[in-house]
Every structure is written in C-alpha cells, then in structure tokens.
KOLPAVEX-411565 format. One record per residue (C-alpha): residue number from 1; residue in three letters; x, y, z. Coordinates in Angstrom, 2 decimals, always signed. Layout:
residues N
<marmi NUM; 'ALA'; <X; Y; Z>>
...
END
This chain:
residues 322
<marmi 1; 'MET'; <+0.00; +0.00; +0.00>>
<marmi 2; 'SER'; <+1.38; +3.44; -0.96>>
<marmi 3; 'MET'; <+2.22; +6.01; +1.71>>
<marmi 4; 'ARG'; <-0.63; +8.20; +0.43>>
<marmi 5; 'LYS'; <-3.15; +5.36; +0.95>>
<marmi 6; 'LEU'; <-1.74; +4.65; +4.40>>
<marmi 7; 'ARG'; <-2.22; +8.29; +5.40>>
<marmi 8; 'LEU'; <-5.79; +8.25; +4.11>>
<marmi 9; 'ALA'; <-6.54; +5.05; +5.99>>
<marmi 10; 'ALA'; <-5.05; +6.45; +9.18>>
<marmi 11; 'GLY'; <-7.09; +9.62; +8.74>>
<marmi 12; 'ALA'; <-10.27; +7.58; +8.34>>
<marmi 13; 'ILE'; <-9.54; +5.66; +11.55>>
<marmi 14; 'VAL'; <-8.95; +8.91; +13.46>>
<marmi 15; 'GLY'; <-12.15; +10.35; +12.03>>
<marmi 16; 'LEU'; <-14.07; +7.26; +13.11>>
<marmi 17; 'ALA'; <-12.66; +7.54; +16.62>>
<marmi 18; 'VAL'; <-13.74; +11.17; +16.81>>
<marmi 19; 'ALA'; <-17.20; +10.28; +15.54>>
<marmi 20; 'VAL'; <-17.81; +7.58; +18.14>>
<marmi 21; 'ALA'; <-16.16; +9.42; +21.04>>
<marmi 22; 'PRO'; <-19.32; +11.33; +22.02>>
<marmi 23; 'ALA'; <-21.17; +8.03; +22.47>>
<marmi 24; 'PHE'; <-18.60; +6.94; +25.05>>
<marmi 25; 'ALA'; <-18.71; +10.39; +26.68>>
<marmi 26; 'GLN'; <-22.43; +9.93; +27.36>>
<marmi 27; 'ALA'; <-21.83; +7.18; +29.93>>
<marmi 28; 'PRO'; <-23.42; +8.04; +33.31>>
<marmi 29; 'ALA'; <-21.22; +10.28; +35.42>>
<marmi 30; 'LYS'; <-20.28; +9.22; +38.94>>
<marmi 31; 'TYR'; <-22.69; +10.55; +41.55>>
<marmi 32; 'PRO'; <-21.11; +13.66; +43.15>>
<marmi 33; 'LYS'; <-21.40; +12.36; +46.75>>
<marmi 34; 'ASP'; <-20.20; +9.09; +48.27>>
<marmi 35; 'THR'; <-22.67; +9.35; +51.14>>
<marmi 36; 'VAL'; <-26.20; +10.80; +51.04>>
<marmi 37; 'ILE'; <-28.38; +11.67; +54.04>>
<marmi 38; 'LEU'; <-32.10; +10.95; +53.71>>
<marmi 39; 'ALA'; <-33.94; +12.92; +56.39>>
<marmi 40; 'THR'; <-37.38; +12.34; +57.81>>
<marmi 41; 'HIS'; <-39.51; +14.10; +60.40>>
<marmi 42; 'SER'; <-40.81; +10.68; +61.54>>
<marmi 43; 'SER'; <-39.62; +9.12; +64.74>>
<marmi 44; 'PRO'; <-38.14; +5.59; +64.49>>
<marmi 45; 'GLY'; <-40.90; +3.18; +63.52>>
<marmi 46; 'GLY'; <-42.95; +5.86; +61.77>>
<marmi 47; 'GLY'; <-44.10; +5.53; +58.16>>
<marmi 48; 'SER'; <-41.40; +7.63; +56.50>>
<marmi 49; 'ASP'; <-38.69; +6.13; +58.70>>
<marmi 50; 'ILE'; <-39.66; +2.58; +57.65>>
<marmi 51; 'PHE'; <-40.03; +3.64; +54.01>>
<marmi 52; 'LEU'; <-36.47; +5.01; +53.92>>
<marmi 53; 'ARG'; <-34.82; +2.20; +55.86>>
<marmi 54; 'GLU'; <-36.37; -0.51; +53.69>>
<marmi 55; 'LEU'; <-35.42; +1.42; +50.55>>
<marmi 56; 'LEU'; <-31.73; +2.01; +51.39>>
<marmi 57; 'PRO'; <-30.02; -1.29; +50.51>>
<marmi 58; 'HIS'; <-31.85; -1.52; +47.19>>
<marmi 59; 'LEU'; <-31.23; +2.14; +46.42>>
<marmi 60; 'THR'; <-27.50; +1.68; +47.04>>
<marmi 61; 'ARG'; <-27.35; -0.92; +44.27>>
<marmi 62; 'ALA'; <-29.54; +1.12; +41.92>>
<marmi 63; 'MET'; <-27.41; +4.26; +42.43>>
<marmi 64; 'GLY'; <-24.09; +2.61; +41.71>>
<marmi 65; 'GLY'; <-22.83; +1.99; +45.21>>
<marmi 66; 'VAL'; <-23.67; +5.34; +46.82>>
<marmi 67; 'ASN'; <-23.99; +5.01; +50.61>>
<marmi 68; 'PHE'; <-27.22; +6.21; +52.22>>
<marmi 69; 'ALA'; <-28.07; +6.97; +55.84>>
<marmi 70; 'VAL'; <-31.37; +7.91; +57.49>>
<marmi 71; 'GLU'; <-31.48; +10.88; +59.84>>
<marmi 72; 'ASN'; <-34.55; +11.42; +62.05>>
<marmi 73; 'ILE'; <-35.06; +15.18; +62.44>>
<marmi 74; 'SER'; <-38.16; +15.31; +64.60>>
<marmi 75; 'GLY'; <-39.86; +18.44; +65.82>>
<marmi 76; 'GLY'; <-42.74; +20.61; +64.69>>
<marmi 77; 'SER'; <-44.29; +17.95; +62.42>>
<marmi 78; 'GLY'; <-41.57; +18.47; +59.83>>
<marmi 79; 'ALA'; <-40.82; +22.14; +60.53>>
<marmi 80; 'LYS'; <-37.33; +21.41; +61.88>>
<marmi 81; 'ALA'; <-36.50; +19.02; +59.04>>
<marmi 82; 'MET'; <-37.60; +21.53; +56.39>>
<marmi 83; 'ALA'; <-35.45; +24.23; +57.99>>
<marmi 84; 'VAL'; <-32.40; +21.95; +57.90>>
<marmi 85; 'LEU'; <-32.98; +20.97; +54.27>>
<marmi 86; 'ALA'; <-33.58; +24.55; +53.15>>
<marmi 87; 'LYS'; <-30.11; +25.47; +54.47>>
<marmi 88; 'ALA'; <-28.31; +22.43; +53.07>>
<marmi 89; 'LYS'; <-25.98; +22.71; +50.08>>
<marmi 90; 'PRO'; <-27.66; +21.71; +46.81>>
<marmi 91; 'ASP'; <-24.93; +19.19; +46.01>>
<marmi 92; 'GLY'; <-26.90; +15.95; +46.10>>
<marmi 93; 'GLY'; <-25.83; +15.15; +49.65>>
<marmi 94; 'MET'; <-29.13; +15.52; +51.52>>
<marmi 95; 'PHE'; <-32.81; +14.98; +50.77>>
<marmi 96; 'TYR'; <-36.07; +14.90; +52.71>>
<marmi 97; 'ALA'; <-38.81; +12.25; +52.59>>
<marmi 98; 'THR'; <-41.90; +14.11; +51.40>>
<marmi 99; 'THR'; <-45.47; +13.31; +52.36>>
<marmi 100; 'PRO'; <-48.52; +15.60; +52.59>>
<marmi 101; 'THR'; <-47.37; +16.41; +56.15>>
<marmi 102; 'PHE'; <-44.75; +18.89; +54.91>>
<marmi 103; 'ILE'; <-47.48; +20.79; +53.11>>
<marmi 104; 'TYR'; <-49.94; +20.71; +56.02>>
<marmi 105; 'THR'; <-47.22; +21.87; +58.42>>
<marmi 106; 'SER'; <-46.36; +24.75; +56.10>>
<marmi 107; 'LEU'; <-49.99; +25.88; +55.90>>
<marmi 108; 'LEU'; <-51.09; +25.30; +59.49>>
<marmi 109; 'SER'; <-48.14; +27.00; +61.19>>
<marmi 110; 'LYS'; <-45.42; +29.51; +60.45>>
<marmi 111; 'PRO'; <-42.29; +27.38; +60.10>>
<marmi 112; 'GLU'; <-38.85; +28.84; +59.47>>
<marmi 113; 'ALA'; <-38.92; +27.17; +56.05>>
<marmi 114; 'SER'; <-41.95; +25.82; +54.17>>
<marmi 115; 'TYR'; <-42.45; +23.31; +51.39>>
<marmi 116; 'LYS'; <-42.03; +26.19; +48.95>>
<marmi 117; 'ASP'; <-38.43; +26.61; +50.12>>
<marmi 118; 'LEU'; <-37.56; +23.07; +49.02>>
<marmi 119; 'GLU'; <-37.31; +21.59; +45.55>>
<marmi 120; 'PRO'; <-39.43; +18.48; +44.90>>
<marmi 121; 'LEU'; <-37.15; +15.82; +43.43>>
<marmi 122; 'VAL'; <-39.24; +12.78; +42.40>>
<marmi 123; 'ASN'; <-42.23; +10.85; +43.69>>
<marmi 124; 'VAL'; <-41.86; +7.15; +44.45>>
<marmi 125; 'PHE'; <-45.15; +5.78; +45.83>>
<marmi 126; 'PHE'; <-48.75; +6.40; +46.65>>
<marmi 127; 'ASP'; <-49.41; +5.01; +50.11>>
<marmi 128; 'PRO'; <-53.00; +4.06; +51.02>>
<marmi 129; 'GLU'; <-54.17; +4.90; +54.53>>
<marmi 130; 'VAL'; <-55.95; +2.36; +56.72>>
<marmi 131; 'VAL'; <-57.92; +2.71; +59.95>>
<marmi 132; 'TYR'; <-57.09; +0.05; +62.53>>
<marmi 133; 'THR'; <-57.74; -0.97; +66.13>>
<marmi 134; 'ALA'; <-56.30; -3.47; +68.61>>
<marmi 135; 'ALA'; <-57.15; -7.06; +67.75>>
<marmi 136; 'ASP'; <-58.73; -7.57; +71.17>>
<marmi 137; 'SER'; <-60.78; -4.35; +71.13>>
<marmi 138; 'LYS'; <-64.56; -4.34; +71.12>>
<marmi 139; 'PHE'; <-64.64; -2.62; +67.70>>
<marmi 140; 'LYS'; <-65.28; -5.12; +64.92>>
<marmi 141; 'THR'; <-66.25; -2.65; +62.19>>
<marmi 142; 'LEU'; <-65.82; +1.04; +61.38>>
<marmi 143; 'GLN'; <-69.50; +1.52; +62.22>>
<marmi 144; 'ASP'; <-68.82; +0.22; +65.74>>
<marmi 145; 'VAL'; <-66.24; +2.99; +66.17>>
<marmi 146; 'ILE'; <-68.64; +5.64; +64.91>>
<marmi 147; 'ASP'; <-71.49; +4.41; +67.12>>
<marmi 148; 'HIS'; <-69.20; +4.52; +70.15>>
<marmi 149; 'ALA'; <-68.06; +8.04; +69.27>>
<marmi 150; 'LYS'; <-71.67; +9.18; +69.02>>
<marmi 151; 'ALA'; <-72.49; +7.69; +72.41>>
<marmi 152; 'SER'; <-69.39; +8.68; +74.38>>
<marmi 153; 'ARG'; <-67.15; +10.70; +72.07>>
<marmi 154; 'GLY'; <-64.16; +8.32; +71.81>>
<marmi 155; 'LYS'; <-60.46; +8.88; +71.07>>
<marmi 156; 'TRP'; <-58.88; +8.58; +67.62>>
<marmi 157; 'GLY'; <-55.13; +8.75; +66.93>>
<marmi 158; 'ALA'; <-53.07; +10.36; +64.17>>
<marmi 159; 'ALA'; <-49.33; +10.85; +63.72>>
<marmi 160; 'ASN'; <-48.40; +14.56; +63.82>>
<marmi 161; 'PRO'; <-50.81; +17.46; +64.44>>
<marmi 162; 'ALA'; <-50.25; +18.79; +60.91>>
<marmi 163; 'SER'; <-50.65; +15.64; +58.87>>
<marmi 164; 'LEU'; <-52.87; +14.18; +56.21>>
<marmi 165; 'GLU'; <-53.90; +11.52; +58.74>>
<marmi 166; 'ARG'; <-55.14; +14.20; +61.12>>
<marmi 167; 'GLN'; <-57.15; +15.83; +58.35>>
<marmi 168; 'VAL'; <-58.61; +12.48; +57.28>>
<marmi 169; 'LEU'; <-59.93; +11.90; +60.79>>
<marmi 170; 'GLU'; <-61.34; +15.43; +60.89>>
<marmi 171; 'GLN'; <-63.07; +14.74; +57.56>>
<marmi 172; 'MET'; <-64.41; +11.47; +58.98>>
<marmi 173; 'LYS'; <-65.82; +13.34; +61.98>>
<marmi 174; 'THR'; <-67.53; +15.82; +59.66>>
<marmi 175; 'ALA'; <-68.91; +13.08; +57.41>>
<marmi 176; 'THR'; <-70.37; +11.12; +60.34>>
<marmi 177; 'GLY'; <-71.35; +13.99; +62.66>>
<marmi 178; 'VAL'; <-69.38; +12.69; +65.66>>
<marmi 179; 'ARG'; <-67.23; +14.69; +68.09>>
<marmi 180; 'ALA'; <-64.40; +12.23; +68.73>>
<marmi 181; 'ALA'; <-61.18; +13.64; +70.19>>
<marmi 182; 'VAL'; <-58.26; +13.38; +67.75>>
<marmi 183; 'VAL'; <-54.99; +12.78; +69.61>>
<marmi 184; 'THR'; <-51.74; +13.42; +67.73>>
<marmi 185; 'PHE'; <-48.14; +12.26; +68.17>>
<marmi 186; 'GLU'; <-44.72; +12.95; +66.65>>
<marmi 187; 'GLY'; <-44.75; +9.64; +64.82>>
<marmi 188; 'GLY'; <-46.78; +6.59; +63.91>>
<marmi 189; 'GLY'; <-44.80; +4.32; +66.23>>
<marmi 190; 'ASP'; <-45.85; +6.24; +69.33>>
<marmi 191; 'MET'; <-49.47; +6.28; +68.20>>
<marmi 192; 'LEU'; <-49.43; +2.53; +67.53>>
<marmi 193; 'ILE'; <-48.49; +1.83; +71.15>>
<marmi 194; 'ASN'; <-51.50; +3.79; +72.33>>
<marmi 195; 'VAL'; <-53.82; +1.80; +70.07>>
<marmi 196; 'LEU'; <-52.40; -1.47; +71.33>>
<marmi 197; 'ASN'; <-52.88; -0.48; +74.98>>
<marmi 198; 'HIS'; <-56.46; +0.73; +74.31>>
<marmi 199; 'THR'; <-55.74; +4.36; +75.16>>
<marmi 200; 'LEU'; <-57.03; +5.07; +71.63>>
<marmi 201; 'ASP'; <-60.06; +3.47; +69.98>>
<marmi 202; 'ILE'; <-58.47; +3.61; +66.52>>
<marmi 203; 'GLY'; <-55.38; +4.81; +64.72>>
<marmi 204; 'ILE'; <-54.77; +5.70; +61.10>>
<marmi 205; 'GLY'; <-51.60; +5.00; +59.14>>
<marmi 206; 'GLU'; <-49.93; +3.03; +56.38>>
<marmi 207; 'MET'; <-49.63; -0.70; +55.93>>
<marmi 208; 'GLN'; <-45.84; -0.65; +56.22>>
<marmi 209; 'GLU'; <-46.17; +1.07; +59.58>>
<marmi 210; 'ILE'; <-48.41; -1.61; +61.09>>
<marmi 211; 'ARG'; <-47.53; -4.73; +59.12>>
<marmi 212; 'GLY'; <-45.42; -6.33; +61.85>>
<marmi 213; 'GLN'; <-48.11; -5.95; +64.52>>
<marmi 214; 'MET'; <-50.82; -6.98; +62.10>>
<marmi 215; 'GLU'; <-48.99; -10.18; +61.09>>
<marmi 216; 'ALA'; <-48.47; -10.91; +64.79>>
<marmi 217; 'GLY'; <-52.25; -10.82; +65.22>>
<marmi 218; 'LYS'; <-52.24; -7.74; +67.45>>
<marmi 219; 'LEU'; <-54.11; -5.35; +65.14>>
<marmi 220; 'ARG'; <-57.36; -5.43; +63.20>>
<marmi 221; 'VAL'; <-57.77; -3.28; +60.06>>
<marmi 222; 'LEU'; <-61.25; -1.78; +59.86>>
<marmi 223; 'ALA'; <-61.24; +0.30; +56.67>>
<marmi 224; 'VAL'; <-59.19; +1.42; +53.69>>
<marmi 225; 'MET'; <-59.32; +5.20; +53.32>>
<marmi 226; 'GLY'; <-58.78; +5.15; +49.55>>
<marmi 227; 'GLU'; <-60.77; +4.80; +46.37>>
<marmi 228; 'LYS'; <-60.53; +1.01; +46.25>>
<marmi 229; 'ARG'; <-59.66; -2.02; +48.33>>
<marmi 230; 'LEU'; <-56.05; -3.15; +48.71>>
<marmi 231; 'GLU'; <-54.81; -6.22; +46.86>>
<marmi 232; 'GLN'; <-53.09; -7.32; +50.08>>
<marmi 233; 'LEU'; <-56.34; -7.07; +52.09>>
<marmi 234; 'PRO'; <-59.15; -7.75; +49.63>>
<marmi 235; 'GLU'; <-61.58; -8.58; +52.43>>
<marmi 236; 'ILE'; <-61.28; -5.12; +54.05>>
<marmi 237; 'PRO'; <-63.86; -2.64; +52.64>>
<marmi 238; 'THR'; <-63.17; +1.01; +51.97>>
<marmi 239; 'ALA'; <-64.68; +3.67; +54.22>>
<marmi 240; 'ARG'; <-67.03; +4.63; +51.40>>
<marmi 241; 'GLU'; <-68.29; +1.07; +51.15>>
<marmi 242; 'GLN'; <-69.17; +1.40; +54.84>>
<marmi 243; 'GLY'; <-71.09; +4.63; +54.39>>
<marmi 244; 'VAL'; <-68.33; +7.10; +55.29>>
<marmi 245; 'ASN'; <-67.72; +9.33; +52.26>>
<marmi 246; 'VAL'; <-63.98; +9.95; +52.73>>
<marmi 247; 'ALA'; <-61.14; +8.85; +50.42>>
<marmi 248; 'VAL'; <-57.57; +10.21; +50.20>>
<marmi 249; 'ARG'; <-54.29; +9.48; +48.42>>
<marmi 250; 'LYS'; <-50.98; +9.89; +50.22>>
<marmi 251; 'PHE'; <-47.77; +10.43; +48.25>>
<marmi 252; 'ARG'; <-44.23; +9.47; +49.18>>
<marmi 253; 'GLY'; <-41.30; +11.09; +47.44>>
<marmi 254; 'LEU'; <-38.18; +13.15; +48.00>>
<marmi 255; 'ALA'; <-37.29; +16.83; +48.04>>
<marmi 256; 'GLY'; <-33.98; +18.64; +48.31>>
<marmi 257; 'PRO'; <-32.57; +22.14; +48.59>>
<marmi 258; 'LYS'; <-33.44; +24.66; +45.92>>
<marmi 259; 'ASN'; <-31.21; +24.67; +42.81>>
<marmi 260; 'THR'; <-30.35; +20.99; +42.98>>
<marmi 261; 'PRO'; <-28.14; +20.40; +39.88>>
<marmi 262; 'PRO'; <-29.73; +18.81; +36.78>>
<marmi 263; 'GLU'; <-27.19; +15.97; +36.78>>
<marmi 264; 'VAL'; <-28.20; +15.06; +40.35>>
<marmi 265; 'VAL'; <-31.88; +15.14; +39.39>>
<marmi 266; 'ALA'; <-31.17; +12.92; +36.37>>
<marmi 267; 'ALA'; <-29.30; +10.40; +38.54>>
<marmi 268; 'TRP'; <-32.26; +10.15; +40.92>>
<marmi 269; 'GLU'; <-34.81; +9.83; +38.13>>
<marmi 270; 'ALA'; <-32.87; +6.90; +36.71>>
<marmi 271; 'GLY'; <-32.14; +5.37; +40.11>>
<marmi 272; 'VAL'; <-35.72; +5.44; +41.40>>
<marmi 273; 'GLN'; <-37.09; +3.82; +38.24>>
<marmi 274; 'LYS'; <-34.43; +1.12; +38.53>>
<marmi 275; 'VAL'; <-35.15; +0.41; +42.19>>
<marmi 276; 'LEU'; <-38.91; +0.16; +41.59>>
<marmi 277; 'ALA'; <-38.21; -2.56; +39.02>>
<marmi 278; 'ASP'; <-35.95; -4.50; +41.44>>
<marmi 279; 'PRO'; <-37.79; -7.82; +42.16>>
<marmi 280; 'ALA'; <-36.38; -8.03; +45.70>>
<marmi 281; 'TYR'; <-37.61; -4.56; +46.60>>
<marmi 282; 'LYS'; <-40.89; -5.00; +44.73>>
<marmi 283; 'LYS'; <-41.74; -7.94; +46.99>>
<marmi 284; 'ILE'; <-41.24; -5.72; +50.05>>
<marmi 285; 'TYR'; <-43.23; -2.72; +48.89>>
<marmi 286; 'MET'; <-46.09; -4.82; +47.58>>
<marmi 287; 'GLU'; <-46.39; -6.52; +50.98>>
<marmi 288; 'ASN'; <-46.53; -3.05; +52.54>>
<marmi 289; 'GLY'; <-49.41; -2.03; +50.30>>
<marmi 290; 'LEU'; <-47.34; +0.66; +48.57>>
<marmi 291; 'GLN'; <-48.40; +1.53; +45.04>>
<marmi 292; 'PRO'; <-45.46; +2.42; +42.72>>
<marmi 293; 'ALA'; <-46.05; +5.91; +41.37>>
<marmi 294; 'PHE'; <-42.89; +7.34; +39.85>>
<marmi 295; 'ILE'; <-43.28; +11.02; +38.94>>
<marmi 296; 'PRO'; <-40.23; +12.68; +37.35>>
<marmi 297; 'HIS'; <-38.81; +15.94; +38.64>>
<marmi 298; 'ALA'; <-40.53; +18.45; +36.35>>
<marmi 299; 'GLU'; <-43.94; +16.85; +36.85>>
<marmi 300; 'TYR'; <-43.41; +16.39; +40.58>>
<marmi 301; 'VAL'; <-42.72; +20.10; +41.02>>
<marmi 302; 'LYS'; <-46.12; +20.81; +39.45>>
<marmi 303; 'PHE'; <-47.79; +17.99; +41.42>>
<marmi 304; 'VAL'; <-46.61; +19.35; +44.79>>
<marmi 305; 'ALA'; <-47.58; +22.92; +43.86>>
<marmi 306; 'GLU'; <-51.07; +21.80; +42.85>>
<marmi 307; 'PHE'; <-51.48; +19.62; +45.94>>
<marmi 308; 'GLY'; <-50.41; +22.57; +48.09>>
<marmi 309; 'GLN'; <-52.93; +24.89; +46.47>>
<marmi 310; 'GLU'; <-55.75; +22.34; +46.75>>
<marmi 311; 'THR'; <-54.91; +21.75; +50.41>>
<marmi 312; 'GLN'; <-54.85; +25.48; +51.13>>
<marmi 313; 'ASP'; <-58.23; +25.90; +49.45>>
<marmi 314; 'PHE'; <-59.66; +23.01; +51.51>>
<marmi 315; 'LEU'; <-58.33; +24.39; +54.80>>
<marmi 316; 'LYS'; <-59.74; +27.83; +54.00>>
<marmi 317; 'SER'; <-63.13; +26.46; +52.97>>
<marmi 318; 'THR'; <-63.43; +24.56; +56.25>>
<marmi 319; 'GLY'; <-62.35; +27.56; +58.32>>
<marmi 320; 'VAL'; <-59.13; +25.93; +59.59>>
<marmi 321; 'ILE'; <-57.04; +28.80; +58.22>>
<marmi 322; 'LYS'; <-57.98; +32.25; +56.98>>
END
C-alpha cells in the first residue's frame, strides 16, 4: 500500500474515533457524593422512617454503590426538618422524605422554612391509609367505632398534628357527625403503642407502619381510606363502602434544597425507576401495600404545587385557616 493510501486510511480511523467518542462520553457520570443523608420528620418506627430504611439497601445498588443513611429530624411535624434541608448545600448530599405532612405543616403554622423553600425531586409511591384498632378491642367494624363516638365521644389517633392523617380523621368526623377527640403524636410508632394499649379506639396510618403488629395478630384493620380495596387485604372494605364518604391518596417522594443540579436530578430519576423494578424490593413494597407511582422531577414540582394549592383551598373552605 502506498504512503498516500496509508495516510488516508489512518485519517479515516482517526475520524471514526472522533465520531464515536461522544457516544462513550455519554456514559453516566459518577454521583457527586459518596454518602447521602435521607432525612425524615418521623420518629423511628414511623411511616417515612420505615419507608427510607427498607429502601436504602436496594437504592445503594440502583445508584451505583452510593452510601445512604437515614437521619430522624423530629420536631414541629416536619418544621425542623424543612429548615435543615432549606439550608443544606444543593450538592446531592441531603434529601427529605416528602409526604402531605410537609405541606400541612407549612400551611397550618409559620415554620422557618416551608415546602415552597424546598425543591421536589421525584415521587416514588402512593401510600393508602388504613384505619385500625387493637385485635382484642370491642370494635369489629368502622361503624362500631362511629357508634361509640356518638355515644361517648371516643379517642382517635393520628401521627403529627399537621398531617394528612389528622385531616382524614377530621373529615371522617364531619362526614359522620361525631365529636371524637383526635390525639396526635410525633410519629406513627408512638401512636401505635396507644392503640395497642387501648388508650385510643383507633389509629390511622400506612400498611408498612403496622404490618409487623398486624402479622403478629395484634391489630385489626377496619377500613381502607382510599378509592378502592387493597390487593393485600381484599376482604377489608373502603370507608365509602361502609357509608363514610372519605377517600384520600398519600404520596411518598423526595425533596432537596433549591437549585439541585440537573445531573443530580437525572441520577435520581434513573435510580428510582431502577429500584422500583428491582424484584427483591418489589416484593417488600407490595407486601406493605405501597403503590409504585414514579413522577419525574418536572412533573413532581407541578404535582406538589397543585397539591399545596388544593390543600390550602380546603383548609380555608373549612375555616381551619384564613
């Protein structure tokens, strides 16, 4: 082969290398932090605490070996946790487990930082609420609870004063015309103890929060507070099926500091979709009654804003806030 042909061939090989280089450059970049803190306002044993701790080992694999740790920042029904997150560096190192509580807390009080000071990252699940009582209580149905409340008021339990659970019970009181006392706690674990010892007639929470006690035969689920029955408990009717016109949908996702970098957002969008498809994790979240509901960043920002506005309108219409 002549020298001229060799030079042309070499040039073609170089050109090919340049052409395919961008494809190799598009490989996922390493996550900017080796360790990530996932914060929750829940006390140990509460819904968000369990959600995060069960998620961590599977998330580590899905996110390429990043280490995760749960930090319980209790106080003010999420007010303290939101203040910490709002001040954190937007470098992908810290996020907050979002539920409707961080919106209710923002609207029902005057926290140092509100949900509007955080940036919704992605949604992971919808988490149906259930009403339950102690297995050895005298309440066999939701109607038994309502009848008792009409006769002697009764005590109902909810985690956190500013929570969706609290508002669900208030809606149930309005729908049934009873004047039951709603007692609140800093977490679902504390409330569960008070249901088990009969201090409370009923509690309201998520399946993952009560599964252990339910499988041990210590709790009885009375109603599903959603639009339809749960696949895991097909024999348990919804509240609406029992004549109580209340149904809600609780979301579980993540939020971070404002101005979280696009590459961090992209890593989480990919990681969450991967972890939801993980058979080992799917078995766990299905047993907990969690419904996979991935919502990407841009849509989740709109979702949280709309949920916040709807909640504010509801609280104003019912005279809770002005």
